[in-house]
Rosetta silent file (secondary structure, phi, psi, omega in degrees, C-alpha in Angstrom):
SEQUENCE: XXXXXXXXXXXXXXXXXXXXXXXXXXXXXXXXXXXXXXXXXXXXXXXXXXXXXXXXXXXXXXXXXXXXXXXXXXXXXXXXXXXXXXXXXXXXXXXXXXXXXXXXXXXXXXXXXXXXXXXXXXXXXXXXXXXXXXXXXXXXXXXXXXXXXXXXXXXXXXXXXXXXXXXXXXXXXXXXXXXXXXXXXXXXXXXXXXXXXXXXXXXXXXXXXXXXXXXXXXXXXXXXXXXXXXXXXXXXXXXXXXXXXXXXXXXXXXXXXXXXXXXXXXXXXXXXXXXXXXXXXXXXXXXXXXXXXXXXXXXXXXXXXXXXXXXXXXXXXXXXXXXXXXXXXXXXXXXXXXXXXXX
SCORE:     score description
SCORE:     0.000 S_00000001
   1 L     0.000  121.193 -177.960   -0.015   -0.003   -0.012 S_00000001
   2 L   -77.863  149.277 -177.824    1.585    3.237   -1.116 S_00000001
   3 E  -120.904  116.534 -176.405    1.751    6.225    1.214 S_00000001
   4 E  -116.197  123.892  175.024    1.336    9.658   -0.407 S_00000001
   5 E  -102.908  140.206  177.227    1.768   12.944    1.490 S_00000001
   6 E  -125.514  116.639 -179.402    0.380   16.249    0.096 S_00000001
   7 E   -94.628   99.441  177.877    1.788   19.488    1.435 S_00000001
   8 L   114.113  141.144 -179.837   -0.912   22.094    0.766 S_00000001
   9 L  -108.629 -124.183 -179.916   -4.524   21.982   -0.279 S_00000001
  10 H    53.610 -138.264 -166.057   -6.694   24.392   -2.368 S_00000001
  11 H   -70.291  -52.912 -170.881   -6.600   23.862   -6.152 S_00000001
  12 H   -75.545  -53.354 -175.913   -3.526   21.707   -6.810 S_00000001
  13 H   -62.107  -44.961 -178.711   -3.322   19.661   -3.565 S_00000001
  14 H   -68.052  -38.430 -178.933   -7.046   18.955   -3.202 S_00000001
  15 H   -65.460  -40.331  178.074   -7.378   17.930   -6.839 S_00000001
  16 H   -65.281  -40.381  179.461   -4.457   15.551   -6.520 S_00000001
  17 H   -62.797  -44.669  177.923   -5.880   14.002   -3.365 S_00000001
  18 H   -59.961  -47.614  179.727   -9.301   13.402   -4.972 S_00000001
  19 H   -65.061  -38.779  174.357   -7.775   11.927   -8.088 S_00000001
  20 H   -62.679  -39.778  177.554   -5.445    9.654   -6.109 S_00000001
  21 H   -64.426  -42.213 -178.006   -8.421    8.180   -4.179 S_00000001
  22 H   -65.516  -29.652 -175.961  -10.349    7.623   -7.377 S_00000001
  23 H   -87.217  -31.162 -173.174   -7.345    5.764   -8.894 S_00000001
  24 L  -142.295  108.966 -174.264   -6.319    3.780   -5.777 S_00000001
  25 L   -73.457  -22.965 -172.967   -8.861    2.746   -3.096 S_00000001
  26 L   -97.012  -13.240 -176.852   -6.096    1.405   -0.797 S_00000001
  27 L   -57.781  144.511  175.324   -3.521    4.205   -0.853 S_00000001
  28 E   -92.417  104.615 -174.250   -2.739    5.895    2.432 S_00000001
  29 E  -109.303  120.165  176.141   -3.256    9.625    1.595 S_00000001
  30 E  -120.817  129.225  177.126   -2.457   12.376    4.073 S_00000001
  31 E  -113.483  124.896  178.221   -2.991   16.044    3.234 S_00000001
  32 E  -100.938  136.124  177.870   -1.435   18.793    5.313 S_00000001
  33 L  -137.293  129.139  179.118   -2.802   22.369    5.250 S_00000001
  34 L   -68.756  -31.893 -178.788   -1.284   25.235    7.257 S_00000001
  35 L   -96.650 -166.365  179.745   -4.542   27.085    7.407 S_00000001
  36 L   -90.613  -11.561 -167.340   -8.078   26.095    8.307 S_00000001
  37 L  -118.175  131.104 -177.300   -9.378   25.848    4.723 S_00000001
  38 L  -104.088  -19.594 -175.461   -8.386   23.104    2.214 S_00000001
  39 E  -153.959  112.709 -179.311  -10.495   24.182   -0.843 S_00000001
  40 E  -145.813  165.096 -176.613  -11.831   27.682   -1.451 S_00000001
  41 L   -89.804   91.677 -179.684  -12.649   30.061   -4.295 S_00000001
  42 H   -53.161  -43.380 -171.918   -9.703   32.449   -4.489 S_00000001
  43 H   -71.255  -12.063  178.059  -11.327   34.504   -7.216 S_00000001
  44 H   -87.013  -11.764 -171.413  -14.426   35.100   -4.954 S_00000001
  45 H   -59.255  -47.025 -179.254  -12.484   36.686   -2.108 S_00000001
  46 H   -61.584  -29.260 -173.829  -12.688   40.365   -3.327 S_00000001
  47 H   -81.761  -19.487  170.596  -16.457   39.929   -3.990 S_00000001
  48 H   -73.994  -38.041  179.580  -17.062   38.739   -0.448 S_00000001
  49 H   -63.586  -42.659 -178.411  -15.278   41.843    0.868 S_00000001
  50 L   -79.061   -6.796  176.262  -17.410   44.061   -1.441 S_00000001
  51 L    92.800   -1.134  175.858  -20.668   42.336   -0.410 S_00000001
  52 L   -68.554  -38.731  167.582  -21.497   40.723   -3.703 S_00000001
  53 L   -98.222  113.747 -175.514  -20.961   37.314   -2.065 S_00000001
  54 L   -88.845  -31.087 -175.733  -22.866   37.575    1.191 S_00000001
  55 L   -99.009  118.182  179.712  -22.365   34.122    2.742 S_00000001
  56 H   -64.412  -23.163 -179.109  -18.761   33.358    3.758 S_00000001
  57 H   -72.667  -17.278  175.138  -19.542   29.641    3.468 S_00000001
  58 H   -71.300   -9.321  178.423  -20.062   30.176   -0.295 S_00000001
  59 L   -80.579  -30.357 -175.400  -16.252   30.745   -0.469 S_00000001
  60 E   -93.404  126.229 -177.533  -15.405   27.219    0.675 S_00000001
  61 E   -83.896  -35.010  177.622  -15.822   24.454   -1.846 S_00000001
  62 E  -143.236  137.311  171.885  -15.115   21.596    0.548 S_00000001
  63 L   -87.412  149.911 -178.526  -14.778   21.445    4.288 S_00000001
  64 H   -49.804  -43.337 -176.979  -11.844   19.452    5.746 S_00000001
  65 H   -68.170  -44.707 -179.127  -14.242   17.006    7.425 S_00000001
  66 H   -64.332  -42.225  178.150  -16.428   16.639    4.372 S_00000001
  67 H   -66.241  -39.396  178.482  -13.571   16.152    2.024 S_00000001
  68 H   -65.893  -42.783  178.021  -11.857   13.664    4.287 S_00000001
  69 H   -68.044  -43.051 -177.872  -14.987   11.607    4.784 S_00000001
  70 H   -63.672  -40.333 -175.497  -15.969   11.584    1.133 S_00000001
  71 H  -105.294    2.752 -177.103  -12.555   10.490   -0.174 S_00000001
  72 L    57.314   52.531 -176.530  -11.267    8.658    2.834 S_00000001
  73 L  -120.284  136.233  176.347   -8.295   10.998    3.210 S_00000001
  74 E   -80.062   98.875 -175.548   -6.485   11.955    6.358 S_00000001
  75 E   -98.108  120.862 -179.446   -6.870   15.670    6.242 S_00000001
  76 E  -118.908   97.083  178.925   -4.748   17.603    8.831 S_00000001
  77 L   -83.113  169.466 -175.081   -5.505   21.298    8.916 S_00000001
  78 L    50.247   34.718  179.824   -3.541   23.779   11.000 S_00000001
  79 E  -127.271  113.552 -175.776   -0.581   21.569   10.259 S_00000001
  80 E  -100.441  123.788  174.778    2.490   23.172    8.664 S_00000001
  81 E   -77.689  116.261 -172.916    5.072   21.075    6.788 S_00000001
  82 E   -87.749  -38.326 -174.756    8.313   22.609    8.044 S_00000001
  83 E  -162.134  164.812  177.123   10.873   20.761    5.944 S_00000001
  84 E  -124.382  128.461  173.959   11.527   17.750    3.731 S_00000001
  85 E  -105.061   98.999 -174.461   14.294   15.190    4.108 S_00000001
  86 L   -65.828  -35.242 -179.873   14.454   13.766    0.607 S_00000001
  87 L   -68.103  -42.765  177.660   17.019   11.133    1.494 S_00000001
  88 L   -83.436  -11.267 -179.592   15.078    9.744    4.382 S_00000001
  89 L    58.903   50.264  177.625   11.743   10.335    2.503 S_00000001
  90 E  -131.690  160.593  170.676   10.292   12.090    5.574 S_00000001
  91 E  -127.532  150.404  175.052    8.691   15.522    6.332 S_00000001
  92 E  -100.008  131.308 -177.235    8.694   17.423    9.622 S_00000001
  93 E  -124.276  135.242  173.652    5.207   18.690   10.551 S_00000001
  94 E  -111.298  124.639  174.063    4.153   21.216   13.182 S_00000001
  95 E   -79.927  113.443 -168.623    0.695   21.206   14.709 S_00000001
  96 L   -66.603  -29.552 -174.034   -0.029   24.929   14.953 S_00000001
  97 L   -77.863  -36.329 -173.532   -2.578   24.596   17.749 S_00000001
  98 L  -104.859  -24.999 -174.596   -0.430   22.462   20.137 S_00000001
  99 L    86.318   -4.874 -176.425    3.141   23.289   18.911 S_00000001
 100 L   -67.704  135.963  176.452    3.934   19.569   18.662 S_00000001
 101 E  -114.644  131.249  179.035    6.483   18.687   15.885 S_00000001
 102 E  -140.032  168.113  177.135    6.540   15.193   14.377 S_00000001
 103 E  -113.614  140.643  179.344    7.902   13.301   11.458 S_00000001
 104 E  -131.151  132.625 -175.447    5.907   11.491    8.744 S_00000001
 105 E   -87.278  164.948  175.932    7.346    9.163    6.193 S_00000001
 106 L  -148.427  158.224  165.450    6.263    8.921    2.536 S_00000001
 107 L   -96.186  -42.989  172.477    6.592    6.866   -0.575 S_00000001
 108 E  -133.906  147.594  178.653    5.608    9.825   -2.766 S_00000001
 109 E  -125.733  133.965  177.905    5.266   13.468   -1.909 S_00000001
 110 E  -116.224  121.695  177.173    3.297   16.149   -3.622 S_00000001
 111 E   -91.822  121.010  175.504    4.247   19.817   -2.940 S_00000001
 112 L  -135.642   56.009 -175.806    1.378   22.316   -3.348 S_00000001
 113 L   -74.028  -14.420  178.940    2.552   25.283   -1.280 S_00000001
 114 L    76.362 -168.006  178.388    1.110   27.930   -3.577 S_00000001
 115 E  -116.816  153.966  179.507    2.298   31.448   -3.927 S_00000001
 116 E  -114.607  154.422  176.482    2.587   34.227   -1.284 S_00000001
 117 E   -64.973  138.522  173.584    1.978   37.905   -1.679 S_00000001
 118 L   -68.298  134.236  177.124    5.066   39.986   -2.435 S_00000001
 119 L  -113.066   94.751 -178.823    5.708   42.285    0.512 S_00000001
 120 L   -61.772  156.705 -175.763    7.663   45.276   -0.763 S_00000001
 121 L   -79.632   83.145  176.574   10.156   46.880    1.547 S_00000001
 122 L  -120.090  122.814  175.089    7.813   49.701    2.783 S_00000001
 123 E   -59.257  129.240  179.151    8.178   51.103    6.208 S_00000001
 124 L   101.946    2.502  179.639    4.852   50.637    8.054 S_00000001
 125 L   -60.289  -24.396 -177.290    3.742   47.337    6.353 S_00000001
 126 L   -85.019    4.906  179.435    3.027   45.895    9.746 S_00000001
 127 L   -63.633  140.241 -176.829    0.372   48.598   10.538 S_00000001
 128 L   -69.267   -8.755  175.301   -2.989   46.961   11.488 S_00000001
 129 L   -95.700    4.818  179.419   -4.716   49.053    8.813 S_00000001
 130 E  -108.784  128.801 -172.762   -2.496   47.538    6.033 S_00000001
 131 E  -129.035  154.146  162.793   -3.702   44.346    4.407 S_00000001
 132 L  -123.094  162.006 -177.488   -2.823   41.730    1.785 S_00000001
 133 L  -128.425  110.231  176.758   -5.279   39.332    0.215 S_00000001
 134 L  -125.308  -41.152 -171.069   -4.262   35.738   -0.372 S_00000001
 135 L  -140.065 -176.170 -178.040   -6.718   33.454    1.380 S_00000001
 136 H   -60.514  -49.071 -179.907  -10.010   33.236    3.305 S_00000001
 137 H   -53.970  -40.438 -178.845   -8.597   34.461    6.644 S_00000001
 138 H   -60.835  -44.730 -179.029   -7.157   37.536    4.869 S_00000001
 139 H   -64.644  -42.018 -179.228  -10.606   38.249    3.303 S_00000001
 140 H   -64.204  -37.155  178.526  -12.334   37.806    6.689 S_00000001
 141 H   -63.240  -47.950 -178.765   -9.872   40.276    8.306 S_00000001
 142 H   -65.062  -43.712  179.130  -10.487   42.935    5.723 S_00000001
 143 H   -61.174  -43.777  179.932  -14.276   42.435    5.810 S_00000001
 144 H   -66.129  -40.600  178.717  -14.285   42.581    9.598 S_00000001
 145 H   -63.088  -42.703  178.584  -12.129   45.746    9.610 S_00000001
 146 H   -65.192  -44.852 -179.367  -14.554   47.475    7.190 S_00000001
 147 H   -60.376  -41.782 -172.415  -17.640   46.325    9.142 S_00000001
 148 H   -87.327  -34.426 -173.396  -16.238   47.439   12.518 S_00000001
 149 H  -102.819  -14.347  178.049  -14.303   50.624   11.609 S_00000001
 150 L    52.131   53.430  177.104  -16.416   52.043    8.747 S_00000001
 151 L   -63.768  151.839 -179.396  -13.432   53.406    6.785 S_00000001
 152 L  -102.096  -23.103 -176.601  -14.110   56.089    4.290 S_00000001
 153 E  -144.334  150.759 -179.685  -11.055   55.772    2.049 S_00000001
 154 E  -143.071  143.534  168.728   -8.569   53.174    0.853 S_00000001
 155 E  -110.108  132.283  177.886   -5.302   53.171   -1.146 S_00000001
 156 E  -110.368  120.444 -177.613   -4.476   50.104   -3.161 S_00000001
 157 E   -98.708  105.381 -176.245   -0.764   49.762   -3.847 S_00000001
 158 L   118.626  122.073 -176.588   -0.536   47.714   -7.110 S_00000001
 159 L  -115.365   48.029  172.227   -2.866   47.676  -10.067 S_00000001
 160 L   -85.653 -153.893 -177.217   -2.826   44.081  -11.222 S_00000001
 161 H   -65.630  -47.945 -179.931   -5.843   41.786  -11.330 S_00000001
 162 H   -65.693  -43.568  177.196   -6.395   41.584   -7.565 S_00000001
 163 H   -58.881  -40.304  177.925   -5.731   45.233   -7.099 S_00000001
 164 H   -72.388  -38.104  173.953   -8.210   46.261   -9.689 S_00000001
 165 H   -66.094  -35.215  178.778  -10.885   43.870   -8.470 S_00000001
 166 H   -69.836  -32.946  176.048  -10.374   45.120   -4.933 S_00000001
 167 H   -61.327  -43.817 -179.120  -10.901   48.753   -6.153 S_00000001
 168 H   -62.874  -46.579 -172.321  -14.322   47.820   -7.464 S_00000001
 169 H   -74.881  -31.779  177.319  -15.332   45.969   -4.333 S_00000001
 170 H   -73.018  -33.316  174.281  -14.017   48.517   -1.874 S_00000001
 171 H   -63.489  -42.574  179.661  -15.835   51.198   -3.920 S_00000001
 172 H   -66.589  -26.352 -179.683  -19.032   49.086   -3.762 S_00000001
 173 L   -83.800    5.824  173.496  -18.505   48.831    0.021 S_00000001
 174 L    98.121   11.291 -172.721  -18.728   52.652    0.147 S_00000001
 175 L   -97.513  152.962  169.391  -15.027   53.641    0.220 S_00000001
 176 E   -84.137  122.789 -173.929  -13.225   56.395   -1.775 S_00000001
 177 E  -119.675  135.575  173.137  -10.522   54.409   -3.622 S_00000001
 178 E  -122.821  134.179  171.732   -7.179   55.275   -5.125 S_00000001
 179 E  -103.325  132.147  175.340   -4.890   52.833   -6.986 S_00000001
 180 E  -114.934  120.702 -175.138   -1.159   53.545   -7.036 S_00000001
 181 L  -124.172  132.466 -178.485    0.690   51.695   -9.816 S_00000001
 182 L   -69.624  -30.177  177.927    4.423   51.775  -10.387 S_00000001
 183 L   -92.019 -170.301 -172.561    4.201   51.378  -14.148 S_00000001
 184 L   -95.683    7.901  177.019    2.325   53.526  -16.622 S_00000001
 185 L  -158.462  156.571  172.966   -0.803   51.312  -16.804 S_00000001
 186 L   -71.814  159.704  174.074   -2.970   48.818  -14.945 S_00000001
 187 L    48.824   89.477 -164.594   -2.878   45.081  -15.515 S_00000001
 188 L   -61.304  -26.132 -178.127    0.563   44.500  -16.885 S_00000001
 189 L   -76.352  -13.479  174.692   -0.506   41.748  -19.362 S_00000001
 190 L   -80.939  143.175  167.593   -2.716   44.271  -21.203 S_00000001
 191 L   -63.484  158.010 -179.399   -1.212   46.419  -23.976 S_00000001
 192 H   -59.060  -43.363 -175.715   -1.190   50.098  -23.008 S_00000001
 193 H   -61.360  -39.328  177.202   -3.896   50.976  -25.595 S_00000001
 194 H   -72.615  -35.653  178.793   -6.238   48.404  -24.112 S_00000001
 195 H   -67.863  -30.780  177.631   -5.412   49.347  -20.546 S_00000001
 196 H   -59.189  -34.072  174.379   -6.310   52.965  -21.405 S_00000001
 197 H   -64.738  -40.318  175.780   -9.939   51.869  -21.919 S_00000001
 198 H   -64.914  -38.449  179.025   -9.889   50.373  -18.421 S_00000001
 199 H   -61.832  -50.099 -176.882   -8.395   53.558  -17.013 S_00000001
 200 H   -58.922  -45.093  178.905  -11.038   55.758  -18.619 S_00000001
 201 H   -61.029  -49.250 -177.487  -13.804   53.435  -17.353 S_00000001
 202 H   -63.230  -42.386  178.290  -12.530   53.333  -13.780 S_00000001
 203 H   -59.703  -39.498  178.416  -12.097   57.062  -13.666 S_00000001
 204 H   -61.957  -36.806  178.212  -15.721   57.426  -14.932 S_00000001
 205 H   -72.576  -25.539  178.160  -16.819   55.184  -12.099 S_00000001
 206 L   120.307    6.454  178.847  -15.007   57.304   -9.502 S_00000001
 207 L   -87.877  128.796  178.108  -11.744   55.368   -8.906 S_00000001
 208 E   -86.186  141.852 -178.041   -8.657   57.622   -8.704 S_00000001
 209 E  -125.154  130.985  174.770   -5.527   56.405  -10.479 S_00000001
 210 E  -126.589  117.321 -176.674   -1.893   57.286   -9.898 S_00000001
 211 L  -106.950  167.076  176.769    0.806   55.966  -12.274 S_00000001
 212 L    51.367   43.729  176.227    4.578   55.921  -12.407 S_00000001
 213 L  -152.424  165.354 -177.425    4.817   56.178   -8.622 S_00000001
 214 L  -147.592  155.820  176.799    5.206   53.910   -5.674 S_00000001
 215 E   -73.171  124.270  177.344    4.598   53.689   -1.967 S_00000001
 216 E   -98.041  -31.414 -177.927    7.799   54.519   -0.008 S_00000001
 217 E  -158.818  155.035  175.586    6.403   54.425    3.559 S_00000001
 218 E  -128.537  124.056 -176.190    3.130   54.081    5.399 S_00000001
 219 E  -125.090  152.056  170.951    2.702   56.057    8.633 S_00000001
 220 E   -76.371  136.737  174.108   -0.034   56.496   11.245 S_00000001
 221 E  -137.770   91.978 -174.349   -1.495   59.996   11.239 S_00000001
 222 L    67.558 -127.539  178.381   -4.082   60.292   13.931 S_00000001
 223 L   -91.229    6.883 -176.499   -6.823   57.885   13.195 S_00000001
 224 E  -120.574  176.692  171.347   -5.759   57.560    9.484 S_00000001
 225 E  -104.068  159.006  173.531   -2.764   56.358    7.488 S_00000001
 226 E  -127.041  111.059 -179.974   -0.506   58.511    5.463 S_00000001
 227 E   -93.496  114.659 -176.806    0.928   56.789    2.356 S_00000001
 228 E   -88.799  115.453  177.773    4.144   58.411    1.372 S_00000001
 229 E  -101.729  175.654  178.683    4.742   58.211   -2.401 S_00000001
 230 L   -69.293  -30.263 -177.544    7.709   59.514   -4.361 S_00000001
 231 L  -113.643  -10.614 -177.297    5.754   62.535   -5.553 S_00000001
 232 L  -159.449  179.835  172.001    2.977   63.091   -3.062 S_00000001
 233 E  -124.204  145.038 -179.942    1.292   61.900    0.141 S_00000001
 234 E  -125.052  127.509  172.360   -2.139   60.262    0.390 S_00000001
 235 E   -82.232  145.042  176.043   -4.349   60.087    3.480 S_00000001
 236 E  -159.567  157.375  176.701   -6.373   56.942    3.794 S_00000001
 237 L   -85.960  -21.005 -179.048   -8.276   54.849    6.416 S_00000001
 238 E  -156.056  163.147  176.229   -6.827   51.579    5.106 S_00000001
 239 E  -138.833  141.861  172.534   -4.361   50.202    2.550 S_00000001
 240 E  -113.542  124.264  174.571   -4.246   47.062    0.451 S_00000001
 241 E   -97.723  117.048 -172.154   -0.858   45.910   -0.777 S_00000001
 242 L  -136.978   65.843 -171.984   -1.339   44.054   -4.028 S_00000001
 243 L  -104.313   21.973  174.726    2.076   44.038   -5.761 S_00000001
 244 L   108.129 -179.120 -179.250    2.026   40.493   -7.107 S_00000001
 245 E  -130.986  162.501  172.532    2.969   37.062   -5.779 S_00000001
 246 E  -138.074  152.198 -174.125    5.997   34.835   -5.592 S_00000001
 247 E   -66.943  143.328  171.997    6.217   31.004   -5.231 S_00000001
 248 L   -80.953  115.168 -169.377    6.592   29.604   -1.807 S_00000001
 249 L  -116.479    7.611 -170.350    9.908   27.749   -2.131 S_00000001
 250 H   -63.393  -41.371  178.924   10.863   26.981    1.429 S_00000001
 251 H   -68.141  -39.811  178.171    9.983   23.280    1.186 S_00000001
 252 H   -61.590  -45.383  177.375   11.598   22.821   -2.186 S_00000001
 253 H   -59.587  -39.931 -178.604   14.853   24.335   -0.791 S_00000001
 254 H   -65.561  -34.558  179.365   14.739   22.056    2.259 S_00000001
 255 H   -76.886  -14.604 -176.050   14.378   19.034   -0.057 S_00000001
 256 L    75.025   21.313 -179.443   17.307   20.139   -2.225 S_00000001
 257 L   -91.937  163.544 -171.558   15.245   19.993   -5.425 S_00000001
 258 L   -72.425  137.601  172.162   15.803   22.294   -8.392 S_00000001
 259 E  -133.716  162.547  174.116   14.215   25.740   -8.444 S_00000001
 260 L   -81.964  177.146  177.914   14.436   28.811  -10.658 S_00000001
 261 L   -59.104  -33.317  178.729   15.956   32.127   -9.573 S_00000001
 262 L   -80.925   -1.846 -179.161   12.497   33.301   -8.500 S_00000001
 263 L    97.063   -7.106  179.140   11.971   30.213   -6.359 S_00000001
 264 L   -68.403  143.862 -175.336    9.584   28.371   -8.673 S_00000001
 265 E   -79.977  121.819  179.439    9.853   24.660   -8.466 S_00000001
 266 E   -75.103  127.324  179.621   11.262   23.007  -11.670 S_00000001
 267 L  -132.162  157.795  170.269    9.090   20.004  -12.833 S_00000001
 268 L   -87.454 -174.266 -179.154    8.967   17.831  -15.914 S_00000001
 269 L   -67.203  -13.559  175.181    5.856   17.237  -18.042 S_00000001
 270 L   -97.943    9.488 -179.429    4.728   14.581  -15.450 S_00000001
 271 L    68.090   19.336  174.588    4.957   17.158  -12.626 S_00000001
 272 E   -85.251  139.768  174.432    7.988   15.376  -11.184 S_00000001
 273 L   -82.201 -169.099  176.903   10.700   17.474   -9.543 S_00000001
 274 L   -70.677  -12.471  169.630   14.433   16.724   -9.796 S_00000001
 275 L  -100.694  119.989 -171.936   13.703   14.095   -7.084 S_00000001
 276 L   -64.709  -16.993  178.501   11.620   11.287   -8.726 S_00000001
 277 L   -93.980   -2.013 -178.767    9.650   10.687   -5.523 S_00000001
 278 E  -118.259  126.133  177.952    8.637   14.283   -5.147 S_00000001
 279 E  -110.308  158.363  173.636    6.012   15.983   -7.321 S_00000001
 280 E  -142.049  148.764 -175.130    4.971   19.631   -7.316 S_00000001
 281 L  -148.522  159.872  170.160    1.865   21.364   -8.636 S_00000001
 282 H    93.470 -153.553 -170.314    0.056   24.756   -8.556 S_00000001
 283 H   -70.481   -9.043 -179.225    1.198   28.326   -8.091 S_00000001
 284 H   -90.425   -8.789 -170.080    4.689   27.273   -6.892 S_00000001
 285 E   -97.249  157.320  172.178    5.844   25.517  -10.062 S_00000001
 286 E   -90.185  127.429 -177.742    7.669   26.530  -13.202 S_00000001
 287 E  -119.244  166.611  175.671    5.650   25.753  -16.295 S_00000001
 288 E   -89.228  122.051  175.242    6.250   25.817  -20.083 S_00000001
 289 E   -70.601  126.275 -162.851    4.580   28.833  -21.640 S_00000001
 290 L   -59.937  -37.481 -174.755    2.479   27.205  -24.344 S_00000001
 291 L   -84.075  -49.008 -174.657    3.271   29.534  -27.283 S_00000001
 292 L   -85.869  -19.142 -176.955    6.899   30.469  -26.820 S_00000001
 293 L    77.676    5.626  178.288    8.022   27.198  -25.157 S_00000001
 294 L   -84.040  151.968  177.400    9.843   29.185  -22.481 S_00000001
 295 E   -78.207  140.960 -175.879    9.793   28.326  -18.794 S_00000001
 296 E  -157.028  159.664  175.432    7.646   30.732  -16.825 S_00000001
 297 L  -104.145  108.184 -177.069    5.770   31.195  -13.538 S_00000001
 298 L  -127.278   92.737 -177.636    2.063   31.501  -14.287 S_00000001
 299 L   -80.096  102.559  178.602   -0.015   31.170  -11.089 S_00000001
 300 L  -139.001  147.511 -175.506   -3.596   30.259  -12.111 S_00000001
 301 H   -68.319  -41.463 -179.865   -6.248   27.962  -10.576 S_00000001
 302 H   -58.116  -54.544  175.011   -7.171   26.129  -13.779 S_00000001
 303 H   -56.768  -36.360 -178.509   -3.648   24.898  -14.518 S_00000001
 304 H   -62.803  -45.973  178.502   -3.201   24.032  -10.789 S_00000001
 305 H   -58.065  -46.163 -177.550   -6.278   21.710  -10.900 S_00000001
 306 H   -63.395  -48.040 -176.797   -5.009   20.001  -14.066 S_00000001
 307 H   -60.443  -38.027  178.813   -1.503   19.643  -12.686 S_00000001
 308 H   -65.550  -36.272 -179.783   -2.802   17.986   -9.447 S_00000001
 309 H   -72.895  -34.716  179.566   -4.654   15.326  -11.460 S_00000001
 310 H   -65.874  -42.976  178.640   -1.594   14.738  -13.711 S_00000001
 311 H   -63.103  -40.859  178.310    0.664   14.212  -10.708 S_00000001
 312 H   -62.846  -44.855  179.000   -1.872   11.739   -9.209 S_00000001
 313 H   -56.036  -47.777 -178.643   -2.081    9.854  -12.534 S_00000001
 314 H   -66.745  -36.010  175.018    1.672    9.415  -12.710 S_00000001
 315 H   -62.194  -33.532 -178.368    1.940    8.281   -9.081 S_00000001
 316 L   -96.649   18.788  170.742   -0.638    5.610   -9.887 S_00000001
 317 L    87.772    9.608  177.830    1.140    4.455  -13.080 S_00000001
 318 L   -97.374  125.473 -176.832   -0.836    6.397  -15.738 S_00000001
 319 L   -79.350   82.220 -177.151    1.504    8.162  -18.167 S_00000001
 320 L  -111.275  144.649 -174.378   -0.188   11.606  -18.226 S_00000001
 321 L  -128.429  146.438  175.159    1.634   14.775  -19.344 S_00000001
 322 L   -98.836  116.265 -174.226    1.108   18.513  -18.795 S_00000001
 323 L   -79.373  -17.043 -178.407    1.568   20.286  -22.140 S_00000001
 324 L   135.062  178.874 -179.931    1.961   23.850  -20.803 S_00000001
 325 E  -125.455  133.016  179.094    0.042   26.917  -19.845 S_00000001
 326 L   -87.190  -16.812  176.083   -1.212   29.533  -22.229 S_00000001
 327 L    77.049   44.881  176.344   -1.811   32.067  -19.522 S_00000001
 328 L   -82.613  132.208  177.158   -5.499   32.980  -20.035 S_00000001
 329 E  -151.548  146.904 -179.371   -7.075   35.330  -17.501 S_00000001
 330 E  -131.680  143.007 -178.150  -10.126   37.481  -17.357 S_00000001
 331 E  -121.593  132.299  169.984  -11.045   40.466  -15.173 S_00000001
 332 E  -106.564  129.906  179.423  -14.445   41.860  -14.310 S_00000001
 333 E  -131.135   98.503 -168.498  -14.426   45.471  -13.322 S_00000001
 334 L    57.415 -121.773  179.160  -17.959   46.802  -12.601 S_00000001
 335 L   -99.844   13.522  176.579  -19.618   46.119  -15.922 S_00000001
 336 E  -102.208  138.131  172.769  -16.360   45.946  -17.944 S_00000001
 337 E  -118.106  137.330  178.004  -14.574   42.692  -18.755 S_00000001
 338 E  -132.301  128.530 -175.015  -10.936   42.617  -19.815 S_00000001
 339 E  -129.695  146.939  173.389   -9.273   39.357  -20.893 S_00000001
 340 E  -133.988  155.514  171.494   -5.766   38.295  -22.034 S_00000001
 341 L  -156.629  154.150  179.026   -4.272   35.125  -23.358 S_00000001
 342 L    91.803 -154.233 -173.806   -0.986   34.072  -24.824 S_00000001
 343 L   -71.064    0.000    0.000    2.380   35.740  -24.453 S_00000001
């Protein structure tokens, strides 16, 4: 009976676990998740904050108990995988509630650690009015802050997909919103000419835009924040830092497996790492960009689901291959939709 450990849930890890069970009724499958939630709708998080999604339970696709019972999987939430010993084929795990640290062995290991928000070196990032949005607890914190403190204004640092969606939803929650973007346009994958349509539409809706500038520091100023830019200062009741994500590479580094300069985990078309007993899927992996054939980091939920299933297939002896990622993404902004695909 093979023993498979999965470090991380959500799109890649949960898909791998479900597929493994469908292919092998007897496998011993253990899934570790650092947080409380193993499967949730990342794309819905801004819309819960803005009130379009009213029930927080609608964000979670599977509960740990329901998922574990349905697929006969040992789901261990609030359990952080600290390191991997590839030679001994073991992982060190910490129970976050008790502090207990223990070792678990594996025959095969799937890494699905995801990506974490980039935290730029800005003085004041630890202010209680400054937020990032990655997961359900982040969304709950932002929503709770808005409900309890009734902020009137927000500055969003970073005008990518999440930053632009947050602008819409904070505006819908009644806030005066300003986006600060380091480059000359929102949504870097859009051409400038197309982005200009988004800019004009957002301004028409009442969103303020500042380009070619960046936050240098965030300071408390009475009951407000003061966001210090290179060219001006902005008062605000709260700030969202949305400057992109980077792959979580700590476990890959501890295992001694190959990663890129950015920390993305190198895998082959079967989602195997440089260690044949360790697979990796989701937002932490390096993929082949479908059109150019170049290696790239493209963190999207659709590819993560597919990669999880392909890793499970190969662990169970099915020769499945991941052909690459085209990088398709779509953004809804009020009544405007903007989509990109390809290089």
